[in-house]
C-alpha positions as CSV (number, residue, x, y, z in Angstrom):
1,M,43.4,27.2,-31.6
2,E,44.7,24.9,-28.9
3,N,47.5,27.4,-28.2
4,Q,44.9,30.2,-27.8
5,S,42.8,28.1,-25.4
6,A,45.8,27.2,-23.3
7,E,46.9,30.8,-23.2
8,I,43.5,32.0,-22.0
9,T,43.4,29.3,-19.3
10,R,46.9,30.3,-18.1
11,H,45.8,34.0,-18.1
12,S,42.8,33.1,-16.0
13,A,44.9,31.1,-13.6
14,R,47.3,34.1,-13.2
15,K,44.4,36.3,-12.3
16,G,43.4,33.9,-9.6
17,H,40.2,32.6,-11.3
18,S,39.5,28.9,-10.8
19,L,37.6,27.0,-13.4
20,A,34.7,26.5,-10.9
21,T,34.5,30.3,-10.6
22,L,34.4,30.8,-14.3
23,V,31.7,28.1,-14.8
24,Q,29.3,29.9,-12.4
25,G,27.1,32.1,-14.4
26,S,25.4,35.3,-13.5
27,T,22.0,33.5,-13.7
28,A,20.7,30.2,-12.4
29,R,20.3,28.9,-15.9
30,R,23.2,27.0,-17.3
31,L,24.8,26.1,-20.6
32,H,24.9,22.5,-21.8
33,I,26.6,20.9,-24.8
34,G,23.5,21.4,-27.0
35,H,23.8,25.2,-26.8
36,F,27.2,25.0,-28.3
37,A,26.3,22.5,-31.0
38,F,23.4,24.7,-32.1
39,M,25.4,27.9,-32.1
40,R,28.0,26.4,-34.4
41,A,25.3,26.0,-37.0
42,V,24.1,29.6,-36.4
43,V,27.7,31.0,-36.7
44,Q,28.2,29.2,-40.0
45,G,24.9,30.3,-41.4
46,L,23.6,26.8,-41.8
47,D,19.9,25.8,-41.6
48,T,19.4,25.5,-37.9
49,R,16.2,23.4,-37.9
50,D,17.9,20.1,-37.4
51,S,20.2,21.4,-34.7
52,W,17.4,23.1,-32.9
53,N,15.2,20.0,-33.0
54,R,18.0,17.8,-31.8
55,Y,19.4,19.9,-29.0
56,L,17.0,22.7,-28.1
57,R,13.5,21.6,-28.9
58,V,12.7,21.8,-25.2
59,E,12.8,25.6,-25.6
60,G,9.8,25.4,-28.1
61,E,9.2,24.8,-31.8
62,H,11.7,26.1,-34.4
63,D,8.8,27.7,-36.3
64,D,8.4,30.2,-33.4
65,I,11.0,32.7,-34.8
66,R,10.8,35.1,-32.0
67,N,11.5,32.4,-29.4
68,V,14.4,31.1,-31.5
69,N,15.9,34.6,-31.8
70,R,15.4,35.2,-28.1
71,T,17.1,32.0,-27.3
72,I,20.1,32.8,-29.6
73,Q,20.4,36.2,-27.9
74,W,20.4,34.6,-24.5
75,I,23.1,32.1,-25.5
76,R,25.3,34.9,-27.0
77,D,24.8,36.9,-23.7
78,E,25.9,33.9,-21.6
79,F,28.9,33.3,-23.9
80,A,29.9,36.9,-23.5
81,A,29.4,36.8,-19.7
82,A,31.7,33.7,-19.5
83,A,34.4,35.6,-21.5
84,R,34.1,38.7,-19.3
85,R,34.5,36.6,-16.2
86,S,37.8,35.4,-17.6
87,E,38.7,39.1,-18.4
88,R,38.7,38.5,-22.1
89,H,36.7,41.5,-23.0
90,G,37.7,41.5,-26.7
91,L,36.4,37.9,-26.9
92,A,33.2,39.0,-25.2
93,R,32.6,41.6,-28.0
94,L,33.6,39.2,-30.7
95,I,31.1,36.5,-29.6
96,R,28.2,39.0,-29.8
97,I,28.8,39.8,-33.5
98,D,26.5,38.0,-35.9
99,P,28.6,37.0,-39.0
100,N,25.5,36.6,-41.0
101,R,24.8,40.3,-40.9
102,I,28.0,40.9,-42.9
103,E,27.1,40.7,-46.5
104,D,28.8,37.9,-48.3
105,K,28.6,37.9,-52.0
106,G,31.4,35.4,-52.6
107,E,29.1,32.8,-54.2
108,K,27.7,35.4,-56.6
109,L,31.1,36.5,-58.1
110,P,31.3,35.6,-61.8
111,S,34.4,33.9,-63.2
112,L,36.9,36.0,-65.2
113,E,35.6,34.5,-68.5
114,E,32.0,35.3,-67.6
115,H,33.0,38.8,-66.6
116,A,34.8,39.4,-69.9
117,I,31.8,38.2,-72.0
118,A,29.4,40.3,-69.9
119,H,31.5,43.4,-70.5
120,G,32.6,42.8,-74.1
121,L,36.2,42.2,-73.2
122,E,36.7,38.9,-75.1
123,D,39.4,40.5,-77.4
124,F,41.3,42.2,-74.6
125,S,44.4,40.6,-73.1
126,Q,44.1,38.5,-69.9
127,A,46.0,41.2,-67.9
128,E,43.5,43.8,-69.0
129,Q,40.6,41.5,-68.1
130,V,42.0,40.9,-64.6
131,E,42.6,44.6,-64.1
132,H,39.0,45.3,-65.1
133,Y,37.7,42.5,-62.9
134,Q,39.5,43.7,-59.8
135,S,38.3,47.2,-60.3
136,H,34.7,45.9,-60.0
137,Y,35.0,43.1,-57.3
138,G,38.1,43.8,-55.2
139,N,36.1,45.3,-52.2
140,L,33.6,42.4,-52.2
141,R,36.5,39.9,-52.0
142,T,37.7,41.8,-48.9
143,T,34.3,41.6,-47.4
144,Q,34.1,37.9,-48.1
145,S,37.5,37.4,-46.5
146,R,36.5,39.4,-43.4
147,R,33.3,37.3,-42.8
148,R,35.3,34.1,-43.2
149,R,37.9,35.3,-40.7
150,L,35.1,36.2,-38.2
151,I,33.5,32.8,-38.5
152,G,36.8,31.1,-37.9
153,K,37.5,33.2,-34.8
154,Q,34.0,32.6,-33.4
155,L,34.3,28.8,-33.9
156,E,37.6,28.9,-32.1
157,A,36.0,30.9,-29.3
158,L,33.2,28.4,-29.0
159,H,35.6,25.6,-28.7
160,W,37.3,27.4,-25.8
161,L,34.1,28.4,-24.1
162,E,32.7,24.9,-24.4
163,A,35.6,23.4,-22.5
164,L,35.3,26.1,-19.9
165,A,31.6,26.7,-19.3
166,V,29.6,23.6,-20.4
167,Q,28.1,21.6,-17.6
168,P,26.3,18.2,-17.7
169,P,22.8,18.1,-16.1
170,R,22.7,16.3,-12.7
171,A,19.7,14.8,-10.8
172,D,19.7,17.4,-8.0
173,D,20.0,20.4,-10.3
174,P,17.1,22.9,-10.2
175,V,14.9,22.9,-13.2
176,S,15.6,26.6,-13.6
177,A,19.2,25.7,-14.5
178,W,18.2,23.9,-17.7
179,F,14.7,25.1,-18.8
180,N,13.6,28.6,-20.0
181,P,12.3,30.8,-17.1
182,D,8.6,30.4,-18.1
183,L,8.8,26.6,-18.3
184,A,10.8,26.3,-15.1
185,H,8.3,28.6,-13.2
186,R,5.4,26.3,-14.2
187,L,7.3,23.2,-13.0
188,E,8.3,24.8,-9.7
189,A,4.7,25.9,-9.0
190,A,3.7,22.3,-9.3
191,G,6.3,21.3,-6.7
192,L,8.8,20.0,-9.3
193,S,11.9,22.0,-8.4
194,T,14.7,19.6,-9.3
195,L,15.3,17.2,-12.2
196,R,15.1,14.4,-9.7
197,Q,11.6,15.4,-8.6
198,L,10.5,16.0,-12.2
199,I,11.7,12.5,-13.3
200,G,10.1,10.9,-10.3
201,Q,6.8,12.6,-11.1
202,I,6.9,11.5,-14.7
203,N,7.8,7.9,-13.9
204,G,5.2,7.9,-11.0
205,V,2.2,9.2,-13.0
206,G,3.1,8.0,-16.5
207,F,1.8,9.2,-19.9
208,R,-0.4,12.1,-18.6
209,W,2.0,13.3,-15.9
210,W,1.7,16.9,-17.1
211,V,-2.1,17.2,-16.5
212,K,-1.7,18.7,-13.0
213,V,1.0,21.2,-14.2
214,K,-0.6,24.5,-15.1
215,A,0.0,25.8,-18.7
216,I,2.0,22.7,-19.8
217,G,0.3,20.6,-22.5
218,K,1.2,17.5,-24.4
219,G,3.6,19.4,-26.8
220,K,5.7,20.9,-24.0
221,A,5.5,17.6,-22.0
222,D,6.9,15.7,-25.0
223,R,9.8,18.1,-25.4
224,I,10.7,17.9,-21.7
225,V,10.6,14.1,-21.9
226,A,12.8,14.1,-25.0
227,W,15.3,16.4,-23.3
228,L,15.5,14.3,-20.1
229,Q,16.0,11.1,-22.2
230,A,18.8,12.8,-24.2
231,H,20.6,13.6,-20.9
232,E,19.8,10.6,-18.8
233,H,23.4,9.4,-18.9
234,T,24.6,12.4,-16.9
235,I,21.5,12.8,-14.8
236,G,21.8,9.2,-13.7
237,M,18.0,8.6,-13.8
238,K,16.0,7.0,-16.6
239,L,12.4,7.4,-17.7
240,G,10.4,4.2,-18.1
241,E,8.9,3.2,-21.4
242,H,5.4,3.6,-19.9
243,V,5.7,7.4,-19.9
244,R,5.2,7.6,-23.7
245,A,2.2,5.4,-24.1
246,R,-1.4,5.6,-22.9
247,R,-2.5,3.1,-20.2
248,A,-4.7,1.2,-22.7
249,A,-1.7,0.8,-25.1
250,L,0.6,-0.7,-22.5
251,G,1.2,-4.5,-22.7
252,P,0.5,-6.9,-19.9
253,G,3.0,-6.5,-17.1
254,Q,4.6,-3.3,-18.4
255,L,3.6,-1.3,-15.3
256,D,4.7,-4.1,-13.0
257,Q,8.3,-3.5,-14.3
258,V,8.3,0.2,-13.3
259,V,9.2,-0.4,-9.7
260,A,12.0,-2.9,-9.3
261,P,11.9,-5.5,-6.5
262,A,13.9,-4.3,-3.5
263,T,14.4,-4.4,0.2
264,A,12.8,-1.0,0.6
265,V,9.5,0.7,1.2
266,V,7.8,-0.9,-1.8
267,P,4.5,-2.8,-2.1
268,M,4.5,-6.2,-0.5
269,E,4.6,-8.0,-3.8
270,K,7.8,-6.1,-4.7
271,L,9.5,-6.6,-1.3
272,I,12.6,-8.7,-1.2
273,V,12.9,-10.0,2.3
274,P,16.4,-11.2,3.3
275,A,16.5,-14.7,4.5
276,H,17.2,-13.7,8.1
277,L,14.1,-11.5,8.1
278,D,11.6,-13.6,6.3
279,G,10.4,-15.4,9.5
280,T,11.6,-18.9,8.5
281,S,13.6,-19.1,11.8
282,G,11.6,-16.4,13.7
283,K,12.0,-16.2,17.5
284,H,8.4,-17.2,18.2
285,R,7.9,-19.7,15.4
286,L,6.6,-23.2,16.2
287,P,8.0,-26.2,14.4
288,Q,6.7,-26.4,10.8
289,Q,5.2,-29.9,11.4
290,Q,2.9,-28.5,14.1
291,C,1.6,-25.6,11.9
292,A,-2.0,-26.0,10.6
293,I,-1.4,-23.7,7.6
294,R,0.9,-24.1,4.6
295,A,3.1,-21.2,5.4
296,S,6.9,-21.4,5.6
297,N,7.5,-17.7,6.0
298,D,5.8,-14.6,7.4
299,I,4.4,-13.3,4.0
300,E,2.7,-16.6,3.3
301,A,1.3,-16.6,6.8
302,V,-0.2,-13.1,6.3
303,L,-1.8,-14.2,3.0
304,S,-3.3,-17.2,4.7
305,W,-4.9,-14.9,7.2
306,I,-6.3,-12.6,4.5
307,E,-7.8,-15.7,2.8
308,A,-9.4,-16.7,6.1
309,K,-11.1,-13.3,6.3
310,G,-13.2,-13.9,3.2
311,R,-14.7,-16.7,1.1
312,R,-12.8,-15.8,-2.0
313,A,-9.9,-17.7,-3.5
314,K,-6.5,-17.1,-2.0
315,P,-4.9,-14.1,-3.7
316,A,-1.4,-14.1,-5.2
317,C,1.0,-11.9,-3.3
318,G,-0.3,-8.3,-3.5
319,D,-3.3,-9.2,-5.8
320,T,-6.1,-7.3,-4.1
321,G,-8.4,-7.1,-7.1
322,K,-10.7,-9.8,-5.9
323,L,-10.7,-9.1,-2.2
324,T,-13.6,-7.8,-0.1
325,H,-13.4,-4.3,1.4
326,T,-12.5,-5.9,4.8
327,Q,-9.8,-8.0,3.3
328,R,-8.2,-5.0,1.5
329,S,-8.3,-3.0,4.8
330,Y,-6.7,-5.8,6.7
331,L,-4.1,-6.4,4.1
332,R,-3.2,-2.7,4.1
333,E,-2.5,-2.7,7.8
334,A,-0.5,-6.0,7.6
335,E,1.6,-4.6,4.7
336,R,2.4,-1.4,6.6
337,F,3.5,-3.3,9.7
338,L,5.6,-5.8,7.6
339,L,7.4,-3.0,5.8
340,W,8.1,-1.2,9.0
341,A,9.4,-4.3,10.7
342,V,11.6,-5.5,7.9
343,V,12.9,-2.1,6.5
344,Q,13.0,0.1,9.5
345,R,13.2,-2.3,12.5
346,Q,15.2,-5.0,10.8
347,L,13.0,-7.6,12.4
348,P,10.8,-10.5,11.1
349,L,7.1,-10.4,12.0
350,S,7.5,-13.7,13.8
351,S,10.1,-12.2,16.1
352,V,8.1,-9.1,17.2
353,E,8.0,-8.4,20.9
354,P,5.5,-6.1,22.9
355,A,8.1,-3.4,22.9
356,D,8.2,-3.4,19.1
357,C,4.4,-3.1,19.0
358,Q,4.5,-0.1,21.2
359,A,7.3,1.4,19.0
360,Y,5.1,0.9,15.9
361,L,2.1,2.7,17.5
362,E,4.4,5.6,18.3
363,F,5.7,5.5,14.7
364,L,2.1,5.8,13.4
365,V,1.8,9.2,15.2
366,D,4.4,10.6,12.8
367,P,5.7,8.2,10.2
368,A,9.3,9.4,9.6
369,P,11.1,10.1,7.4
370,A,8.0,11.4,5.7
371,E,9.6,11.3,2.2
372,L,10.2,7.6,2.6
373,W,6.8,6.6,4.2
374,C,4.2,9.2,3.2
375,G,2.8,10.2,-0.2
376,K,-0.3,11.5,-1.9
377,R,-3.6,9.5,-1.9
378,G,-4.5,7.6,-5.0
379,R,-1.0,6.5,-6.1
380,E,-1.3,3.0,-7.6
381,K,1.1,0.3,-6.4
382,W,2.9,0.2,-9.7
383,S,4.0,3.8,-9.3
384,P,7.3,4.8,-7.7
385,L,5.3,7.6,-5.9
386,W,3.3,5.0,-3.9
387,R,3.8,5.1,-0.2
388,P,2.0,3.1,2.6
389,F,0.9,6.3,4.5
390,E,-0.5,9.7,3.6
391,G,0.7,11.2,6.9
392,P,0.2,10.8,10.7
393,L,-2.6,8.5,11.7
394,S,-5.5,9.7,14.0
395,P,-6.1,8.0,17.4
396,A,-9.0,6.1,15.8
397,A,-6.8,4.9,12.9
398,R,-4.1,3.8,15.4
399,R,-6.7,1.9,17.4
400,H,-7.9,0.2,14.2
401,A,-4.3,-0.7,13.2
402,A,-3.7,-2.3,16.6
403,T,-6.9,-4.2,16.5
404,V,-6.2,-5.6,13.1
405,L,-2.7,-6.6,13.9
406,K,-3.9,-8.2,17.2
407,S,-6.3,-10.2,15.0
408,L,-3.5,-11.3,12.7
409,Y,-1.3,-12.6,15.5
410,A,-4.3,-14.3,17.2
411,Y,-4.9,-16.2,13.9
412,L,-1.2,-17.2,13.7
413,V,-1.2,-18.4,17.3
414,E,-4.5,-20.3,16.7
415,Q,-3.0,-22.0,13.6
416,R,0.1,-22.9,15.6
417,Y,2.4,-20.8,13.4
418,L,3.5,-18.8,16.4
419,H,3.3,-19.5,20.1
420,A,2.7,-15.9,21.4
421,N,0.7,-12.8,20.5
422,P,2.8,-9.6,21.2
423,W,-0.3,-7.4,20.5
424,L,-2.3,-8.6,23.5
425,G,-3.4,-5.5,25.4
426,M,-2.0,-3.1,22.8
427,A,-5.3,-2.3,21.2
428,E,-6.6,-1.0,24.5
429,A,-3.4,0.8,25.3
430,S,-3.3,2.6,21.9
431,G,-6.6,4.4,22.8
432,N,-5.4,5.8,26.2
433,T,-4.2,9.1,24.8
434,A,-5.1,12.5,25.8
435,G,-8.4,13.6,24.4
436,A,-9.3,10.1,23.1
437,I,-13.0,9.2,23.0
438,A,-14.1,6.0,24.8
439,K,-15.4,3.5,22.3
440,P,-18.7,1.6,22.7
441,R,-18.5,-2.1,23.2
442,E,-20.8,-2.8,20.2
443,K,-20.8,-1.2,16.8
444,Q,-24.5,-0.6,16.8
445,L,-26.8,2.4,16.6
446,T,-29.8,2.8,19.0
447,Q,-33.2,3.7,17.7
448,E,-32.7,7.3,19.0
449,Q,-29.4,7.5,17.1
450,W,-31.1,6.3,13.9
451,Q,-33.7,9.0,14.4
452,C,-30.9,11.5,14.6
453,L,-29.4,10.2,11.4
454,W,-32.7,10.5,9.6
455,Q,-33.3,14.0,10.9
456,Q,-29.9,15.0,9.5
457,A,-30.5,13.3,6.2
458,E,-33.9,14.9,5.7
459,N,-32.4,18.4,6.3
460,L,-29.8,17.9,3.5
461,P,-30.4,20.1,0.5
462,H,-32.0,18.6,-2.6
463,S,-29.5,17.0,-4.9
464,S,-28.9,13.8,-6.8
465,V,-26.3,12.5,-4.3
466,N,-28.4,13.3,-1.3
467,L,-31.4,11.4,-2.8
468,R,-29.0,8.5,-3.2
469,L,-27.8,8.8,0.3
470,R,-31.3,8.6,1.8
471,L,-32.1,5.6,-0.3
472,A,-28.8,3.9,0.8
473,L,-29.6,4.5,4.4
474,K,-33.0,2.9,4.1
475,L,-31.4,-0.1,2.4
476,F,-28.9,-0.5,5.3
477,E,-31.6,-0.1,7.9
478,V,-34.0,-2.6,6.4
479,T,-31.7,-5.2,5.0
480,G,-28.5,-5.1,7.0
481,W,-26.6,-6.0,3.8
482,R,-22.9,-5.4,3.2
483,L,-21.8,-2.2,1.4
484,A,-20.6,-4.1,-1.6
485,D,-24.0,-5.9,-2.0
486,I,-26.0,-2.6,-1.7
487,V,-23.8,-1.0,-4.4
488,A,-24.1,-4.0,-6.7
489,C,-27.9,-4.2,-6.3
490,R,-29.9,-3.6,-9.5
491,V,-33.5,-2.5,-9.9
492,D,-34.3,-6.1,-11.1
493,A,-33.8,-7.2,-7.5
494,L,-37.2,-5.5,-6.6
495,K,-40.1,-7.8,-7.3
496,R,-43.8,-7.4,-6.6
497,S,-45.1,-10.4,-4.6
498,S,-48.8,-11.3,-3.9
499,G,-50.9,-8.2,-3.6
500,A,-49.1,-4.9,-3.4
501,D,-46.2,-6.1,-1.4
502,W,-42.6,-5.7,-2.7
503,K,-39.5,-7.8,-2.0
504,I,-35.9,-7.2,-2.7
505,A,-33.7,-10.2,-3.2
506,I,-30.0,-10.8,-4.0
507,D,-27.4,-13.6,-4.0
508,S,-24.6,-12.8,-1.7
509,Q,-21.7,-15.0,-0.4
510,G,-23.4,-18.2,-1.7
511,S,-26.8,-17.6,-0.2
512,R,-30.1,-16.0,-1.2
513,R,-31.2,-13.0,0.8
514,S,-34.5,-11.2,0.6
515,C,-36.4,-8.6,2.6
516,R,-39.9,-7.0,2.4
517,M,-39.9,-3.3,1.4
518,D,-42.7,-0.9,2.6
519,D,-44.6,1.6,0.5
520,A,-42.5,4.5,1.8
521,F,-39.3,2.8,0.4
522,M,-40.9,2.1,-2.9
523,R,-42.1,5.7,-3.3
524,A,-38.5,6.8,-2.6
525,V,-37.2,4.3,-5.3
526,S,-39.7,5.6,-7.9
527,G,-38.8,9.3,-7.1
528,Y,-35.1,8.5,-7.3
529,L,-35.4,6.7,-10.7
530,A,-37.4,9.6,-12.1
531,S,-34.8,12.1,-10.9
532,R,-32.2,10.1,-13.0
533,G,-34.5,10.4,-16.1
534,L,-35.6,6.8,-15.9
535,H,-39.1,5.3,-15.7
536,P,-40.5,5.5,-12.1
537,D,-41.9,1.9,-12.2
538,P,-39.1,-0.5,-11.1
539,E,-40.6,-3.3,-13.2
540,H,-40.8,-1.3,-16.4
541,P,-38.8,-3.1,-19.2
542,T,-36.6,-0.1,-19.7
543,N,-35.3,-0.4,-16.2
544,H,-33.9,-3.9,-16.8
545,G,-30.2,-4.0,-15.7
546,V,-30.3,-0.5,-14.1
547,F,-28.3,-0.1,-10.9
548,L,-30.5,0.9,-7.9
549,L,-27.9,3.4,-6.7
550,G,-26.7,5.6,-9.6
551,R,-24.2,8.3,-10.4
552,A,-24.9,12.0,-9.7
553,T,-26.9,13.5,-12.6
554,D,-26.7,17.2,-11.5
555,V,-23.0,17.9,-11.3
556,S,-23.2,20.8,-13.7
557,E,-25.7,22.5,-11.3
558,Q,-24.1,21.5,-8.0
559,A,-20.4,21.8,-9.0
560,P,-20.1,24.0,-12.1
561,W,-16.4,24.3,-11.4
562,S,-15.7,20.6,-11.5
563,P,-14.3,18.9,-14.7
564,A,-16.8,16.1,-14.1
565,R,-19.5,18.5,-15.4
566,L,-18.2,17.9,-18.9
567,R,-18.7,14.2,-18.7
568,E,-21.8,12.5,-20.0
569,V,-23.5,10.6,-17.2
570,D,-25.1,7.2,-18.0
571,P,-28.3,7.2,-15.8
572,R,-28.3,3.4,-15.8
573,A,-24.7,3.1,-14.4
574,G,-23.8,2.4,-10.8
575,I,-21.2,3.6,-8.4
576,T,-18.2,2.0,-6.7
577,P,-18.2,0.9,-3.0
578,G,-15.6,3.6,-2.4
579,T,-17.9,6.3,-3.6
580,L,-20.7,5.4,-1.3
581,Y,-18.3,4.7,1.6
582,G,-16.8,8.2,1.3
583,Q,-20.2,9.8,1.1
584,L,-21.4,8.0,4.2
585,K,-18.3,8.9,6.2
586,S,-18.7,12.5,5.3
587,F,-22.3,12.3,6.4
588,F,-21.3,10.8,9.7
589,D,-18.8,13.6,10.2
590,Q,-21.5,16.1,9.6
591,C,-23.8,14.3,12.1
592,A,-20.9,14.3,14.6
593,S,-20.3,18.0,14.3
594,N,-24.1,18.7,14.9
595,Y,-24.4,16.2,17.7
596,T,-25.8,17.9,20.9
597,G,-26.6,14.9,23.0
598,T,-24.8,13.6,26.1
599,G,-22.5,10.7,26.3
600,I,-20.4,9.2,23.6
601,N,-20.6,10.8,20.2
602,V,-20.8,7.6,18.2
603,F,-21.1,9.4,14.9
604,A,-17.5,10.4,15.2
605,M,-16.4,6.8,14.8
606,A,-19.3,5.2,12.9
607,S,-18.9,3.5,9.6
608,T,-20.9,1.4,7.2
609,E,-20.4,-1.6,9.5
610,W,-22.4,0.2,12.2
611,L,-25.4,0.4,9.8
612,R,-25.5,-3.3,9.3
613,H,-26.0,-4.2,13.0
614,I,-29.3,-2.4,13.8
615,R,-32.0,-4.8,13.1
616,R,-32.5,-7.2,10.2
617,A,-35.8,-7.6,8.4
618,S,-37.3,-11.1,8.4
619,N,-36.9,-13.1,5.3
């Protein structure tokens, strides 16, 4: 067998064929070692279930006979094509023959003694018995010998082909090289064209990574994962343990281990800052004994600033779960700037100069390279797919970033951590771009602008979310409360005082806040509660614990195409601050597009903060 393989290789070399040329198939799909292991079982007529489940289960289940036969035929065709490329046409014909189609009755042949008894030859001589036996079974023995010779030749051919044509999967190989065409097409349509992208998606999303891939369910997903794990030693990439378990089944800290700490574009809590970039000896640092905060490096200084922006306890590095909306927004901008300075600029925050600030503002116009800095919205920080940006920032977003970073450095100068603020003047300069809109000095709406808001709100079509929007606007207008307080407010906060007057009262940031509510507001509350299937009287016992602003109850009518229509809605449940914030921002955008007045279109830049600074009702 070794001599035949060597002879074939020499023959190919004489014909001018390199091994690389022979390896290249006529299709993009390639042969791996599992195909050969499985075909050995097929050639020898063994039960192929174990071999299929071990090596080729990614192709489908063994019980799908048509798929198994189709795969076997494809493998034989690929084997024959490899033989033809080496100009071994006889071998190509040999490998296509199925030995199992040659009838083999070798195991059914009786012994000479059994044959003699069956034919009444017990009293005949042994020579006469042998002659009679051969007259009956001689041709079958020839058939048996022919089948065994064919199996031997095919196994020998498989050994040669394996050495010639087998290829190990690599990370940058296309998925079409290793998966059947239908499966590869589904993956490519979802943007997963290479094994590297596929593994990145699986690690980045976790257990339900396949949900967004059309026509791939859990069964196919499990087979893909098993195949990737079986070949991870040649691919050079591993799948994390979290991909096989639901989120609820993962132990504490398991997701934290998915992304390894590194000096790279990773969340701040995973960032390893080299000693010369951590700010300990930054260019603009003041002596530690003069500093008013306990911060020996730039990250500790940033966290001290975040703590100062709220009344909550100081978070651990990267722990944003207990932060206010403002703190999360400020931390996001600081984290982006820190990553850019350390990873891309190779500079500590405490050594930044005005020229670096200008370079950062230019970077925000188009964060590049995009694959390093930009990713899809909603990726959690444990995921390898998380990125600090979604894409280029708008002029308003760049102004906001400059303002926030100016505030950060102002705090560090005030606390005597630094002696200079490189962002002075940068916030104004960042807005001087072509087409930029001048910004009002105060984030406040006039009475006329509020009337415009209400006119737009009243013209919205009737729906559950629009009823909620109008009630939220009234709450902002009358109370001036924070977004988080309004979302957290429950019906229990409404109390009837002396006479027919109503008050709404909450505890917020360590103090009690209350406001009088007029009859028009209470009629809106009653109507909104009734639209959710609740009792219209706020003080009715069944409304105890109900959130004042609730979830949409008419999704099936308003968005019959949405998967959310299938979920059962709890009419007592509330919404997240992000839900209301997003709805209000969309409403402001609509108001901006319909704005026909003169002067600044404030609705193009308004946010929930603008709604808080109109007028406050007296307590």
